[in-house]
N, C-alpha and C positions, 0 to 999 in steps of 0.2 A: 815420113812425109814432113818439110821444115815446116815448123809453125811457129807462130808470135808468143811472145810472153803477155801475158794478160795479166792485169793487176786486180786489185778487189775495191771495190767502192766500200696476201695478209688474208691472212684471213684478217678482217677487221676485229675479229677476236683479239688479234696478237698484236695490232698495231694501229696506233690511232694516226690519222693524217687525210688530206684531201682524196677524194676518189669519183671516178666516172665523170659523168659528162657534161659539159657545157657547150652549147652551140649559138652561134649569133643567129638571131631570127632575120632572115629573109622578107622581105617587103614588098609588097606588091598588092593589087586588087584582083581578085577573081569573083566572078559572079557565084553567090551562095545560093543554095535553095532554101527555103524556109524549114529547115528540117532540124536545125539547133533548138536546144532548150531554152535558148534566149530569145527565141521567136515568141514564145507564150503561148504557142498552139497546144501544149499537153497541159493536162489538170495537174494542180500541185498534188503531191505524193497524201494528203490529208484527204483529198475528195475522194468519192465513191466511185468505183470503176477502174477498169485496168490503168496500169501506168504504161506508157511508152517512153524508153529510153532510146537514146542516140549514142552509137559507138563508132568513132573513127578509127581506124587502124591507118598506120604511118609504114607500115612496111607489106605493101599489099604484093603478093606472090601467089598464084592459082593454088598450089597447095596448102599453104598457111591460111588462106581465105577459106578454103573448104574445112579445114580443121578449126578455123575461129567460129564459123558458120555451127558448124556441129556443137563446138562449146556452149554458144549461144542458145540451140535448141535443147541442150541437154538441162541447160539451167531453166530455160523456160518450162520444162517439163516438170521440174520442181518449183516452180513460182509460176503458177496458170495466171495470176494476175499481174505478172510484169511482162510486158515485151520488148524486146531489144532489136533496134533496127541497125544493120551495118552497114558502113560506108567505107571501102577501102578508098584511101588517097593516094597519089601518085608518089611514090618512094622517092623521088628526084624533087620534089616540090612541095612536098606536104605542109611547110611551115608557111609558104605562101598563104594557104588557105586558112591556116589555122591563127595566122595573124590578122586576118581580114575577119574573121569570126570573132576574135576578141575584141577589135575596135568596133564592131558593128554590134556587138553583145547578141552575137548568133552561135555562141559555143555548144558543142553536144554534152552530154553529160559525162561520156566516157571516152578515154581516148589510149592508145599504146604507146606513149612518147618513147623515144630512146632516150637513154639516161643522159645524153648529152644535151637533150633538150629540157631537162628539168629546171637548171638554174634559170634560163631566160625566160621560160612560163612563169617561174616563181617572181623574178621581178617585175613581171606584169602583173602579179596577185592573180593570177588564172587560174592556177589550182588550188584545189582544197586540201589543208594539212590533214592526214589520217591518222595522226599519232594517237587521241583520245580513242576513237573507235577501234583501233588495233588494239590496244591495251584493254579495254572493257572488254573486247571480244576474246580476251585470252590468246590472240595468236602470238604474243612473246614466247609462249611455251611450245608453240605448235611449229614455228617456222624458224629456218636455221638463223641463228644470232648474226653470225658472218654477214650474210644475206641482207638482214635488216639493217645493219651498220652501215653497208654499203650503199643500201637504198637511200638511207638519211645522208651520207656523205655527199650525194648528187647536189643537194640542194645548199644554197648559201648560208641558208639557217639554221641547218643539221635537222629540220623537220622532216617527218615521212611523207612524201607525196605519192611516191611509186611504190605498188605492193611489192616486195620479195617473192614473187611467184616462181621464177627460174633463173638461172645464171650459165654464164657461159665460161669456159677455162680453154689455156692453150695447150696444143699437143703438137708435137711433130709427127706426122704420119710418114710411114714406109712401108712397102711394098714386101711382106715378109716373104713373098716366093720367091723376089729377085734376090734379097738378102741369103737365102737356102740355097740357091743356084751357084752363088758366087763363094759360098762358103764362110759367110759372116755371120756371126752372134748378133743380136739384139744390140744396139747401140748403148751406151751406159755413161759417155762422155762425151766432150765436145770434140775431142781427139778422133774417137770412133766415128762422131759425125762427119768430120770433115775427110777422115781417111775413107770412110764408105762413099762420100760423094765423089770423091776421086776415082774408087775402083769400079763403081758402077756407072761410069761415063765411057760412051764410044760413041764418038760423035761420028764415026762414019755409017752407023747404024741409027742415029738421029735419036740416041738414048743418052740422057744426062741423069748424073746422081742426084740432082736437085733442082726444083722449080722456083725460081726468086721473083717476087713480087715487084716489079718496077713501075708498074703503072698506078693507077687510082685504088686508093686503100694502103699503100705501101706499108704507112708508118706503122700501124699496128704487127704487122709481121716482122718490121726493123726491130721493133722493141721486144717482141718476143724472141729474137734470135741475138739480139745484141746485149742487153742489158742483163740477163742472166749470166750469160757468157763473161763479162764484166764483173759481175759479182757487184753491183751498184743496185740499192732497193730504194733509193728515193729519185723523184723527179728535179727536186730541189733542195738546196741547202738549208741552213738555217736562216741564211740573210736572204733567201729568196733568189738567189742564183742558180740556174739552170745546172743540171750534171751532165746535159748532153755534152760538155767540152771537158769532161774527164779525162784524164789519159788513158783511164782504163775503158771507157766506153768509147774512145776514140780507135785504141787498138782493136777492140774487138770488131768495131764496125770495120776497121780496115781488113780483118779476115773475112767478115761476111761479103765485102763488096769484092774481094778477091774470087769468090766462088763465080762472078758473073762472068760468062763466055768462055771459061776454063771447064767448068763442072755444071754450067748452067746452059740453056739454050741462047743465043744473043737475041731471038725475039722476045726472050722475058723482059727486054727494056721498057715494054708497054703492056705487061701482062697484068691482068686483073684476077679477080679469084675465079671467075668462069674458066677464063684461060687454062688456069693453073690447075683447076679441077679435070680440065678435058684432057691436058698432057698426062696427069697422073693415070688418068682412069685408061688412056690410050697407050700407056707404057713408055711415054717419054721422057717420064720424070720418076726415079726410083723415092724419092722423099719430097714432102709438101708441109710447110707450116701452116695451121690455122686453129680453129676452134674445136671442141667436140660437137658442135652443131653440124658439122659437115660429115660425120661419120656415117649415118645413115645413106648419103648420097654414094660414098666410096664403097660400102658393102654393097649395096644395090647394082652398083657398075662392075665391081670386081668379084663378090664375095668374102664373106667374114673371114675365108682362110687365108685369104690374101693380103689382108688390109691389118695393120697392126700400128700401135702409138704408143709415145713415150713424152714425159713430161720434159719441159726444157731442163738440160742438164746442171748441174751445181758448177760453179766456177772453180778456177784453179785452187782458191783458196777454201773451197769446200761449201762455200756459201750456197744455198740454194733459194733463187728469185722465181717466183711465179708470176704469171702474167695473164692479162685476158680477163680477170674474174670479173666480169660485168654482170650485175642484175639487171634483169629485164621485167615488166609487169604492166600493171593496168593504173592509170589515175583517174581522177574525177574532177572535172571542173568547178570553180566556184561559184559560178552562175547556173548550176544546175538546180533546178526546182523540183528534184526527185532524189536529193541525196541519200535518203533511207534506202529507196530501191537500188540506186545506183551502189551502194554500200554492200546491199545484199550479193549484186554481182561480183564485186570485188572479193568479197568474201569467199564467193564459190571458187574462184580462179585459184585461192589459197587451200579450200578444203579438201579433204584425200581424194574424193572423186574428181573434180574439178581440174584439181594440181595433177594429179596421176595423169590424165588424157592430155591435157595442155602440155605439159612437160616432155611427155614419150613423142607426142606427134611433133614439137618442136626440136626434140633432139638435143634439149638442155637438162641439166642439173635441176632436181624439183627443191623447190624451197620448202615444202612440207616435210617434216622430220620423218613422218610414218610411210610417205610416199619413198622418200630415199632408202628403204629397206626393200622395197619392192623387186621382184625379179629381174624387170627390165632394166633396172639400174645396175643391180649387182651382176649382172650378165653381160654389162657392156663395156668391153676392154678399155674405150677411151674414156667414159667416164670414171671407171674404176682408177685409171692412172692419174686422173686430176682428183681424186677423192683421196688417194694414197699419198699423192705429193703434198697434199694440203696439212694432211694429217701428221705430216712430219714436225715435231716440234721445233726444228730448226729454220723451217722455210718461213720465208715472208714475202707476202704478196706485195707486187709491184703496182701501186694505183696511180693510172694516166690522170693527171690534172683536168679531167673533161670539164670541173666547174669554172674554169677560165672562160670567158666569153671569147676572147680570142684563141684558144687553143684550137679549135678547129680549122680556124683559115690560116694558121700558122703552119699546121702540121700537113694541109693537103693543098692550098691555093699557093702558098709562098713556097714549101719545102719540096712540094713534088718535081717541079721543074729542075730544080739544082739537085734532087736526089738522081735524075736521069743523066745531067750532065757529069755526076761522080760516076756512074757506070760507065760512062763514054770516056773517061779519064780527061774530061775536060774541067773539072773542078776536085781539089784535094778533099778526102776523107775529113781532114782536119778543119780545112777552111769551110765546109759544109757545116760541120756541126758547131763550130764556134760562132759562125755568123747565127746560126739558128738559135745557140744558146740565149745571145744577146736579146732578139725578140721574146723568147719566153720569160727570160728575166724582167725585162721590162713589165709583161703581162701579170706575173706574180706578184712583184714588188707593188705595183698598183693595186694588184686585189688587197694585199697584207695591209696598205695604208687605210683602205674602206673598213 
């Protein structure tokens, strides 16, 4: 198969640099019930009697809600003087309610923010820093140093606001049964990946070698498949200019785009994650790029014997770039009147018992170092693939600049329609990346000046 030549261009413990997420807060006024700690309805922690905490979840899904409520009940059983009320917020509009809560001084005690939310919340002085409590509680020795540093990097001031409870990591899933039937070995290089995508495509049967994310959320998959292939390990150069226009990134992106319509379904133009999972599970796609969090879903649909995973492959120069290492956890609002009780809950999510339950049910890597030794982690192929990849002393984790307030809008609102134009040959890959690089450069250099 004819392939194009690619050029070359973290764990946090290996390389310092900005990481994780920043989102622009959406504004709007929604009616709030008087459930936030700022309402003054609850007694201060020092008062006698039980304390009631309010927890808002920003990623409401039926299974997750059930698991989070179970985690809360486990905590309450061990802390009978503390009650935690759960409230699930709409995933697509939760920031509107949070913004209103901050403005009206009616915030809850605890929240499950996305890493991309931290910087904006910190800018409003809405979250309580956790550094002192984290250190005095001895958590520096119990929690993954890489996850801890990654959590701190989500904030513009480098402080800890998000508990390093769990973490994601990117992998490439493939149907091991399809590979076996086609006489293919597990892919170990980008050439193997592209060759398999081509061989496993049978358009007449509605089967394709790969499913490409052309719709919402495309950028995370784009980064996963392009930057490691290019061997570029930074989003910005020292002068703050974006590497999206790096020749190696452009070449790798062209290879990736060339899959569309040839080794992918044309309907992938608007495919989001749910569509891709459905294709993969139904046998319409042999390979899928996503995080380790979706492994349980694939196993439930297909069986463990039909699903395998590999980390992004090294570039042609031999450089290993890892993506998607995003830490997730819990945060405390500064306005909480029950900080000691709230901290007890946050500690529980990092404890052996709480962290083991929550990470396992979430399908994410646990932050607790002891939990990482448990069988459910060591027996999970997707997790072990991710752990082995990061243990490679030569591997570098590429951290997306979620700390930039404009990053989310640039990579979603601005880039998505242009990305779909690229897939339809209405815009060149080079022009697409060059134009996007200008916007990211402007945002980064503005940030550097501050």
